[in-house]
N, C-alpha and C positions, 0 to 999 in steps of 0.2 A: 131297686130303682135308683135313678140318678140324683145327684145333688147339684144345685145351682149356687154358685158363690158370686155375689155382686160386689165388684171393687170400684173404687172411685176413679182410679187412673190406670193407664196401661202398664206402667212400670210396676205398680203395686200388684196388678193382676198376674203379671208374669212371675213376680217373686213368690206369690202365694202358690201358684200352680207348680212351679219348679220345686218348691219345698215339699209338696205333697206326693210327688212321684214323677216319672218320665212323662213328657208333655208332647202332645200333638197340636200343632198350630192350625187353626181353622180360620181362613181369611173370609171376612164378611164385607165385601166392598173395599173401597180404598181406605176407609178411616178406622176400621175396627178389626181387631184380632181376638178370637175366642180361644182360650187355652183349655184343652181337654186332657184330663188325666185318666187314661183308660183303666189303669189298675184299680182305681177307686170309683170310676164312672162319675167323675166330677167335671163340671163345665164352669170355668171362671170367665165371667163376662165383665169387661171393664167399661166404665163410663168415662166421660171427660168433664168431671165436675158436674154442675147442674145441667140437666137436660130439659128442664122446664123453668119457666119464669113467668112472673105476673106482668100482664100488660093491660092497657085499657081495652074494654070490649068495643065492638064496632060502633055502638051508639055513642061512644065517648072518644072516638079517634080524632074528630075535628076539635081543634082548640078554640075555634070561634063559634061553633054551633052547639056547644055544650057548656054547661055551667060547672066550673071547677069544684064548687061547693058540693054538687051532687055526687062527686066521686067519693065523698066521705059518707053520705047518707044512703046511697043506692048500692045494695049488695051486688048488683049485676054490673057495676061500673068497671070492675077489674075481673080478669079471668086468668087462669094458669094454663099456659100453652107451651108446646114444644119450641125450643129455640132452633135456629137454622140447621145445626149439624146433628139434631137429636134423632132423626127418623131411623137411621141405620142401627142405633143403639136400642131404640124402642122395638124394632123388628127382632133384634137378637134376644132381647128380654122375653118377648112373646114366644119365639121359636123354642128356646130352651126351657122356658117356664112350663110349656106343655108337657115336656117329656121328663120333668123332674118332680119328685114328690117331697123334696126338702129344699128350702131356700135359706142360704146363710148370708146375712148382710155383713159384708166385709169392707164397707166404706170407711173413710177416716173416722177414728174413734173420738168424735167430739160432737157438739150440737149440730154443726153444719153438716158433718158426715152423716149423722142420723137423719137429718132432714132430707138429704139427697137419697139415702137408701130407702127410707120408709115413705116419703111423700113424692119423690120423683120417679124412682124405679119400681118399687114394689107394686103400686097399683096396676101396672101393665102386666106383671106376672099374675096377679090375682084375677085380671080380666079373663085369662085363658085357663087358670087353674085355681078355683076358689078354695079347694081343700088342701092346698100345699102347706106344709108345716114351716114355721119360721123360727130361726134363731139368729144369734149375732156373734161375730168374732170381734173381740175387743183387743186390737193389736197395739202393742207399745213400740214395736219395731217390725221391720221386714226381714229379720234374720230367720233362718230355717228353723232353729230350735224354738223360737217364739211362735212362729206360724203353726208348727206341729202341735205345740202345747195348746194354743188357743183354738185350733180346729177340733182337737179332741176334747176340749172343755169349753164349748160354746156357752153363752149366757142367754137368759131370757131377753127378748128384744127390749131395748130402752125406748119405748114408744114416746114417753113423755119428753125425752130429749129432742126427738124429731118434731113433736108438737110445739115445743118452745121455738125451734128454728122456723117452723111454719108461721107461727104467730109473728115473729120478727119480720119475716118476708111480707106478710099481709100488711102489717102496721107501716113498715117502711114504704111499701108501694102506695098505700092510701095517702100517707103524709107527703111523700115525695111527688107523686103525680099531681095532687091537688095544689100543693103549695108552689111547686115549680111552674105549673101552668098559670096560676093566678098572678104570681110575682112577675113572670115573663110577660104576660099580657099587659100588666101595669107598666113595666119598664121597656116595652117594645120600642118606643122612639129612641131611647138611649142605646139599647142593644144594637139597633140598626147602625148607629154611628160607629159602634165598635165591631161591625161585621159579625155579630153574634146572633144566632137564631134563638137561643134561650139562655137563661141562667139557672143553674142547678141549685135546688133547695132540698135539704134533708135534715132530719132532726139531729144527727151527730155532726155532719160536716158543717152545717151552718152555725151550730153552737161553737164548734172549734174555730171557725172563721171569726166569730164574735170575740173569742178570747185572744186571738192573734191581733185583731183590730184594737182591742183595749191596750195591749202591750205597745202597739205602734203609736197610739195616742199619747201614752205616758212618755215615750221616747221623744216624739216630735214636739210635744208641749213642754218638755223638761227645761227648766230654767236653772242653770248651774249656779251653785252658791260657792263663793270664794272661801277658802280656809287655808290654814298655814300649819306646817309641821316642823319640828326640830328633831334632827336625827344625829346620832353619833356612831361613827365607825370605830369599833374597838378591836385591838389586835390581840389574838390568841394564838401564840406560836406562829404557824404559817397561814392562819385563817383570819378573816375579818368577820366580826359579829356586828349585826345591825341592832342598835339600841334606840328606843324612842322615848321622847320626853313624856312624863306621866300625864301632862295636860293635853297631849295631842288628841284630836285636832283642835287648834285654836280657831275660833270663829272670826268672821270678818271684823266684828267690833272689838276683838281682842288683839288685833294686829300690832298695835303699839306696844302692848305688854309682851307679846311674843318676840318682837324685834329687840326689845330691851334685854330679854333673857339671852337671846342669841348673841348680841353684841357683848354681853357681860362674860360669856364663856367661850366664845369662838376661838380664842387662842390657847385654851387649856390643853395640856398634853397628858395629864394623868387622871384616871377615874378611880375613885375609891370604892371597893366592893363592900357592900353592906349586907348582901344576901346572895347566897349561892346554894340554891335548893335543888337537889337532883332526885329524880324518882324513876325507878325502873318499872315499865309497864309491859303487858303482854297484848299483842295484837292478834286476835283469833283469826283462823282461816275463814274464808268466805263460806256462805251457805249455798246449797245447790241452786241451779238456775231453772226458774220457770220461764215462760215465754217473755213476759214483761221484763224481767231482770236481764235475760239474754239480749233482748233488743236494745236495752239501754247500754249494756256493756259493749256490744258490737258497734253501735253507732258512735259511741264515745271513743272507743279504742281505734277502730279502723277508719273513722270519718266517712262512713257510708250512710246511705239513707235507710230509714226504717223498712221501706219496701224491699230494698236490696238485701237487707239482713234477713228478713223473714223468708224471701224467695230462696236465698242461698241455703238456709237451714232446711227448707223443704226439699231442695234438690239433694242435699246430703242424706236426708231421710229416705228418699226414694232410691238412692244408690246404696242403701243398707249400711251407711257409715255412722249415723247417729240414730238415737231413739226419736220417737214422735215429737216434733218441735212445738206443738200447740198444747200446752199444759199449764194449769194454774198451780200445780203442786211444786213446792220447793222442799219437800220432805220425802226421803226414801222409806219405804216400808221395811220392817226388820227382815222380811223374807227375801229382799232383793239381794242377789248374789253378785257382789263386787269382785270376788276373788278371780274369776275367769277373766274379767276385763283388765284388772291390774296385772295379771300374769302376762297378758299380751303385751302390755306396755314395758315390761321388763326387758324385752328384746329390742326396744326402740333405740336407735343410735343416739338420739338426743334426750328423750324422756326416760330412758332406761335407768340412768343414774339416779333420777328422782324416785321412780316407782319402786326400785329395789331397796331404797332407804326408808320407805314409809313404815313407820313403826306400828301403825294400826290399820285395820281394814273396816273401820266404822267411820262413815263420813259425818260431817257436821249436819245439823238439823236447821231447817228454816222454820217458818211459822205455820205453813198450811199444807195439809194433805187433803186435796180436793177430791180424791178418789177417782180421778179420770186417768191420769198417766203418771209415771215416775218423772222426776225432773229430767231435763235434757241431758243425755249421756252419750259420750262417744263409745261406739261399740267395736271399733276396729283401731288397731295401732298402725297408723300409716306414716310412712316417711314423706318428707316434703316433695320428693320427686315421684311419688306414686302416680301411676297412670289412672288410678280411679278418680282422681280429681279432674273435672272437666274444664276448669279455668282457675286462674290465680285467686279469685275471690273465694272460691270454695276452699282452697288450700289455707288461706288466711283465717277464714271463719272457723274451720276445723281446728287449727292450731290454738286459737283462743279458747274454744270449747274444751279441747283436750287438756290444756294446761290448767284451766279453771277446775275441771273435774279432779285432776290429780292433786290440786291444791287443797281440796276438801279433806284429804287424808294427811296433809302436812302438819308440821309442828307450828306452834304459835311463833310469830316474829317477836323479837325482844327489842323494845325501844327505850331510849334514855331521854326523859323529858326534864329539861333544866329551866328553872326560873332564876334569872340573874338580875339583881338590882344594884345599880352603882350611883354614886354621887359625883357630879361634876360641879365643883364648888358646892353650892347648896341645892343644885337642881337634881331631881331624881329621874333616872332613866331606867328603863326596863327592857330586857331582851328575853325572848322565849326560844329555846333551842330544842329541836327534835332530831335525835340521831338514831341511826339503826345500828344496834350491836350485833344481833343475830338475825339474818333474813328469814330463816324458817321457810314457811310456805311461799314467801315473796320471791324466793329464788326460782320457784317453779312458775309462778305467775307474776312476772315483774310489772305487768301493766296495771296491777292493783296497788303499786307503790305510790305513796305521796312523795313530795319533794323533801328529802332529808338534808339536815345540816351536818357538817363535820362535827365530831365530838369535841366538846369544850375542854380545853386544856388551860388551866390557870396555875401560875406559880406566884405565890405571895398574896398580898391583900390589895393590890392595885393592878390596874390594866393600862397599857399605853393607849392613847387616843390617836388614831390616824388622822381623822378630820371630823369637824362638826359642820353639819349642813342645815341650811334654812330653805324650806320649799314653800312656794306659793302654788296652791292646787285648786281645782274646782271639783265639786261633786259630779258624779256621772249618773246618767239614767241607767235603768236595768238593761241588760243586753237583749237583743232580739232572740226569739226562740230558735233553737236548733232541733234536729231530729231527736236528740237525747232529751232535751228539756221539754219538748212537746209531748213525747211519750210519757214522761213523768207527770206532766200536767194532766194528760188525758186519764192516766191511771188514778190520779188523785181526785179528779172530778167525776170519775166513772163514766167517761165518754167512750162509747164503743166497747169492743171486746179485745182480748189480747191479740186475736187474729185479724180484726178489722181495722185496728188503729192505723197501721201503715197505709192501708187502702184509703182511709179517709183523707190522710195528708195528700196522697197521690191524686185523689179526685179534685181537691181544691187547686192543685197545680194544673191539672189537665183542663179545668174549667176557667183557667186564667183569673182565679180569685185571689191567689197568693203567688209569690215567686220566691225563688231561693237563690241568694247570691252570697258566695263565700260561706255556705252552709247556714246562713241566717234566713229565716222565713219572715216575709213582710206581706202585707196586703197590697194588691194591685190597685190602680185607680178604680176599677170596676168593683172590686171587693170592698174597698173603703166606702164607695158610694152606696153599695147595697146595704151595708150595716148602718150607715148614716141614716138611711130612710126607714129602716126597720126598728132601730133601737128604742125609739120613743113610743112606738105604737105596738110593738110585738116583742117586748122584752121577755115575757114569760116563756116564749118559744126559744129565744136565743140563749137564755141562761141554761146551764147544765142540769138544773133541777128537773126539768121536764123529761129529758132523756134518761136521767138517773131513775126517775119514777117508772119509766117503761122497763128499764133493765131489771129492776126489782120484781116487777110483775112477771117478766119472762123467766126469771129464776124460780118464781113460785110455780110456774107451769112445769118446769124441769123437775122440781121436787114434788110434783103431784099435789100441790096445795090448792091450785086453781085450775080451771079448765081453760083451754085455748079460746073458746067462744066467749066466756065471761071476760077474759082479759082484753080481747080485741074490742068488744063492745064498750067496755069502760074507757079504754084509751081513745076510741073513736069519739065518744061523747066529750071527753076532756079536750081533744084537739078541735072539735067542732066549735066549742066555746072560744078557743083561741082564734080560729079562722074567722069567726064572726066579728071579733074585735079588729082584725085586719081589714075586713070589708068596710067596717064603719069609718075607717080612716083613709079609705082608698082615694077619695078626691083630694085630700091634703097631699098625699104622695104624688099624685099626678101633677098637681100645680108646681111642686118642687122640681119634678122631672122636666117639665116644659121650660122652666127657668135654666136648669142645668144643661139641657140638651142643646140649647142655642150656642153653648160655648165649645161644643165638639165639632170639629171640621167634617166636611162631607167626605173627604178622602183620607183614609187612614192606612194606606199601603205602606208608607214609611214606618208607621208604628208596627205593622205586622212584620216588616223586614227585620227590625231590630228586636222583635219579641216584646210582648206587652208587659214584661217585667219592668220596663223603663217607665218612670212616672211622667205624667203630663202636667204642664203648668195650667193654671186656671185662667191665665190671661192670654190674649191672642198674640199671634206672631206680629211683631212690629212692622213687618214689610207688607204681607197680604192682608193683615187685620181681619182674617176670617177663621183661622184655625189655631188651636193651642200648639205649644211646642213640646217636644219630647226630649227629656234628658237622657242621652245615650252614653253608655260606657262600652267601648269596644273590647275585644279580647286582648288587645295590646294595651289596655288600661288608659287609653286616651278618652277624654270626655268633651262633650259639646251639646248644645241645644240645637235641634233641627225642627223645622216646621213639620207638623204631622200631615200637611197637604203636600203630596209628592210633586205636584205641579209648581209649588213655590220653592221648595228646597233651600230656604233661607237658614242661615246658621248664626248662632251667637256663641261667644267664647265663655267658658267657665273655668275657675281655678282647677289645676291638675290634681292638687292634693287636698285631703280633708273630706270628711263626711258632709254631704249636702242634704239639707232639709228644705224643701220648697214650702215656704210659708203661704198661708192664704192671703195675708195682707200684701198690698202692692205699694210700689214706689210712688210717692206723692208727686214726683216730677214727670214720670213717663207712664205710670200706671201698670208697669210690668211687675211680676211677682218678686218679692224680696227673697233672697237665698240666705239661709243660715249655714255658715261653714264652721265645722269643728275640726281642729287639727292639733298637732303637737309640735312643740319646739323646745329643745333643751329639757326634755322630760316634763314640760308644762303643757296643760291643755289650754288652747287658745280658741276663743270663739269670736267670729266677726261676721258682719252682715254686708251684703252687696246687692246691687241691682244688675243683673247680667246685661241688660240693654245699655245702661249708662256705662257699665264697666267696659263693654266691647268698644263703645265710642271713645272711652278714655284711652284704651290701648292704641286705637288708630291715631288719636290726637296727642298721645303721650303726655297727658295731663293728670293721670292718676284719678280721674273721676270714676264714680261708681261705688267707691267704698263709703258706706253709710256713716262711718265714724268721721269722715272728712267733709260731710255735707254741711253747708253753712246754714241752711234753712230748716232742716228736719233732723230728727233723731229717732233711734229705735228704742222703744219702751214696751216691755211685755210682748215682744215679737211683732210690734206694730210700728209703722212709720208715722210719726206725729210731728207737728210743728214745734220748733224749739220755743 
């Protein structure tokens, strides 16, 4: 009798079939190819990811005629139905399910793949063949040797993994549908102003938005504190060593003392060495890459988004170039054969010199063997000009992964760490120097290097002083999140999974709740307003604790400690309590929305034209007095304020340089928003305040008005314009 293999994607299905024998292609409509292996009577049917999804049932399709709360309590509120392209796949599953006596689930070997195989595809096979036997192929790669091995050694179905994925889908549907509908209905007047039909709410994405919002608040409300440093440039042969005063940084109240020290030593030319302590240290090679570590490495090194990094790794996997990229493991099992892979790299024109010198064939160990897949591993030795790369990004991602893999077998790098203490008159200065003596594995993976100093060379007991410097500085707020730091944050807070984290970032971007400028993520006006309304009355939902609790329960299903039904019911009950707290505060939110909505212009086409990443003022355009203004930055890096009403098209000038924060407070003279400008001059951070309306008038009249520091009647204190 025949065997049916169900694969998650067409490329994977083709690879599986071709590994098992000569293939006949059977076309089933425009969208689906079935791969038949006549020698073994195997039919490989590909899917296209999920073919079913949860939607609201007919009774709950209307957002106005049904109660969002009932979506949580009514089991019939959601149903699992085929998505648009699913029917040709369903027909193929039924057709070949009838004639086969054995079904092998060969979908991606993770929770999501198990969910697709056991809960999307298998039910249609069972409809037509109740007695079909079921097993599973747990593939770590799409290479022929791996496929043959796993086909001949199938495993019992991991139903609990599929159950965990199904529980996640049900929970996220219930929470997402009910919360999105309720919040959208509440925010409808505001969303109409933004030309938005709805705002998206989800347990992971909204919690992530809250964390980005908190970082934005810290940055925008940050009040820099003045401090001072004294530094000395010391000469060491051909190099200059930076030494810092032992009391750095001096606080604002210590300015007089700091300046006295500087004035006392500023003309000194010789520093006396009192300590020169050198230590040789070994920097160990990196540990293997799981998905989270790979995403962090790729986003940081290549400056690409998390979504791009994960998609590119998945493309390389489907092209049989790397192993499966969704893994929690950073430990190789002892049985993993590295010799064949390393042998391939010995012939590489660039990597060959490294792989042939590797003294060991035992890689470093990480901390976790999750039992799902080995760490991400390059399976082929490809040159840069290889035609197997479909684009330049694949080429760059592969090179990082390949170099990192080879570095696992490299020797430790040797560093020289020096602590140098000198006296300039009676003042103690310290310098810490890190130098690289032997690069070891860093020669293979230079992207893992820190910034090293030249080796310290000292002759005698003194060092010449090139110059002594006095700096006036200001404390800085923490930086905005990047893809790299967001991924670290989500991992630390247990928000989402290794595979869904990039998707969560992308959803927030797509919904215009955050924007990305110069690789920094910030909340849009809509995202900020959304969290502003929810943080006081729905904080337990926003905090990562709620979604972490769900993730722990989903893990219990996977490990067969709890049933899907028990977990879903417990989480529904917990969420219902949260939902009722939201409803209790509904009128308070609506009253705030009415107040805020009046500040949004009727026409926002200009806002759409320039993309909603640009912030709005809370004050109205001084010309039409009906709509807020948008702070626009063009691709040519020019900046201006433009009225969000396209019929008005009024403009105001803003400074060309410096980071702009639009403060909530307004100018006491004209009632327009005050702008906080942060810039640099001569390596010093400078902050000043201005009113764009007054400043634009000052430019026309050439009288320098608009600078708050020059205002005769008012001053800025704690980011507010108050009377002197």
